[in-house]
C-alpha positions as CSV (number, residue, x, y, z in Angstrom):
1,M,45.0,110.1,11.7
2,S,43.0,107.8,14.6
3,T,39.1,108.4,15.0
4,L,37.8,108.5,18.4
5,P,34.6,105.8,18.8
6,P,31.1,107.2,18.2
7,L,30.8,111.0,19.2
8,C,27.0,112.5,20.7
9,I,26.5,115.6,19.2
10,R,24.3,117.0,20.8
11,P,23.1,120.6,22.6
12,V,24.8,121.9,25.9
13,R,23.0,121.5,29.1
14,R,22.9,123.1,32.4
15,S,24.7,120.6,33.8
16,D,27.6,120.8,31.6
17,R,28.9,124.1,32.2
18,A,32.1,122.6,33.9
19,A,33.2,120.5,31.1
20,W,32.3,123.9,29.1
21,Q,34.5,126.4,30.7
22,P,37.7,124.8,30.1
23,L,37.2,124.4,26.0
24,W,35.4,128.0,26.3
25,D,38.6,129.2,28.1
26,G,41.1,126.8,25.6
27,Y,39.3,128.5,22.6
28,N,39.5,132.3,24.2
29,A,43.4,131.6,24.8
30,F,44.0,130.6,21.2
31,Y,42.9,134.2,20.1
32,G,44.7,135.4,22.5
33,R,42.4,136.0,24.9
34,A,43.8,134.5,28.0
35,G,45.1,135.8,31.2
36,E,45.7,139.9,30.6
37,T,44.1,139.8,27.4
38,A,40.9,137.5,29.1
39,L,37.4,138.5,28.0
40,P,35.6,139.9,31.5
41,A,33.7,136.9,33.5
42,A,30.0,139.3,32.7
43,I,30.6,137.9,29.0
44,T,31.3,134.6,29.5
45,E,27.8,135.1,32.0
46,A,26.1,136.7,29.6
47,T,27.7,134.1,26.8
48,W,26.3,130.7,28.9
49,S,22.7,132.5,29.5
50,R,21.8,132.8,26.0
51,F,22.5,129.4,25.0
52,F,19.1,128.7,27.8
53,D,17.4,132.0,26.7
54,P,14.8,130.4,24.3
55,Y,14.2,134.4,23.0
56,E,18.1,134.4,22.0
57,P,19.7,133.3,18.7
58,V,22.2,132.1,20.0
59,H,23.0,128.3,20.5
60,A,25.9,125.8,21.6
61,L,26.3,122.4,20.7
62,V,29.2,120.0,22.4
63,A,31.0,116.6,21.0
64,E,30.6,114.3,24.3
65,A,32.5,111.2,24.2
66,A,31.2,108.1,25.1
67,D,32.6,108.6,28.8
68,G,30.7,111.7,29.1
69,A,33.7,113.6,28.5
70,L,33.3,117.0,26.6
71,L,35.4,117.1,23.7
72,G,34.8,120.0,21.9
73,L,32.5,122.8,21.5
74,V,30.8,124.7,18.8
75,H,28.8,128.3,19.3
76,Y,26.5,130.0,16.5
77,L,23.9,132.0,15.7
78,F,21.3,133.2,13.8
79,H,20.7,136.1,12.1
80,R,18.2,137.6,9.4
81,S,19.6,139.0,6.1
82,T,19.0,140.8,2.9
83,T,19.6,138.4,0.5
84,R,17.6,135.5,2.0
85,I,14.3,135.1,3.3
86,E,15.3,132.3,6.2
87,A,17.6,133.1,8.4
88,T,21.5,132.4,8.1
89,C,23.6,131.1,10.4
90,Y,26.8,132.3,11.2
91,L,29.3,129.7,13.0
92,Q,31.1,131.9,15.6
93,D,33.0,129.8,18.1
94,L,34.4,126.1,16.9
95,F,36.8,124.2,20.0
96,T,38.3,121.0,20.5
97,A,40.5,119.6,23.3
98,P,44.1,119.8,22.1
99,D,44.1,115.7,22.4
100,A,41.6,115.2,20.8
101,R,42.0,117.2,17.5
102,G,42.7,115.3,14.2
103,R,40.1,113.1,15.4
104,G,37.3,114.0,13.4
105,V,35.7,116.3,16.5
106,G,36.1,119.5,14.7
107,R,34.3,117.7,11.4
108,A,31.0,116.3,13.6
109,L,30.4,119.5,15.5
110,I,30.4,122.0,12.1
111,E,28.4,118.8,10.5
112,G,26.1,118.9,13.9
113,V,26.0,123.0,12.7
114,Y,24.7,121.8,9.7
115,V,21.7,119.8,11.0
116,A,20.3,122.5,13.4
117,V,20.3,125.0,10.6
118,R,18.5,122.2,8.1
119,D,15.9,121.6,11.2
120,A,15.5,125.4,11.7
121,G,14.6,125.7,7.5
122,G,18.0,127.1,6.9
123,R,20.2,126.9,4.0
124,R,23.4,128.8,4.8
125,V,25.6,128.5,7.5
126,Y,29.2,130.7,7.5
127,W,32.1,131.5,9.6
128,Q,35.5,133.0,9.4
129,T,38.9,132.0,11.1
130,H,42.4,133.5,11.3
131,T,44.9,133.1,8.6
132,T,47.2,131.7,10.4
133,N,44.5,129.2,12.1
134,A,46.3,125.8,9.4
135,A,45.0,123.2,10.8
136,G,41.3,124.8,11.4
137,R,41.7,125.5,7.3
138,A,43.0,122.3,6.6
139,L,39.2,121.4,8.0
140,Y,37.6,124.1,6.8
141,E,38.4,123.5,2.9
142,Q,37.0,120.1,3.4
143,V,33.1,121.0,4.4
144,A,32.8,124.2,2.8
145,R,34.4,126.6,0.0
146,H,36.2,129.6,0.9
147,E,34.1,132.7,-0.5
148,G,37.3,135.1,-0.8
149,F,35.4,137.9,1.5
150,I,38.1,139.6,3.9
151,I,36.4,140.6,7.1
152,Y,36.5,143.6,8.6
153,G,35.4,145.6,11.9
154,T,36.1,147.8,14.2
155,E,35.1,148.8,18.4
156,V,32.6,152.5,18.1
């Protein structure tokens, strides 16, 4: 595994939109949301605007290379829990540019979320992934533990 030069893990900026969009599109394509099944543009616009709304609990970090290129993104949100006083963090989206995979970008983004959660007074971070995401799961086994839960969901 080759490593990248030091990365800057930082909050997304409004000026990052053009570089963030291909990462967001790649993330969505990975989960089958491309072409005819792509997210409506209104969802992407709402997601983007939430990152900059101080009343929204949704946040974004990006991995920036020394040359300024964005190599990955992570989106996370805080929510209340019935089993904790402090807010809990759900890491919702994580994506690394294909040419930067296997070089520590995903790990650095996850660790960036850990720092943000600690800075906000939280302690718990959790996420889900598809069972077929073997590369992601290999990383997740190194930075967290599988807690044995099965996720159910439906549209109502």
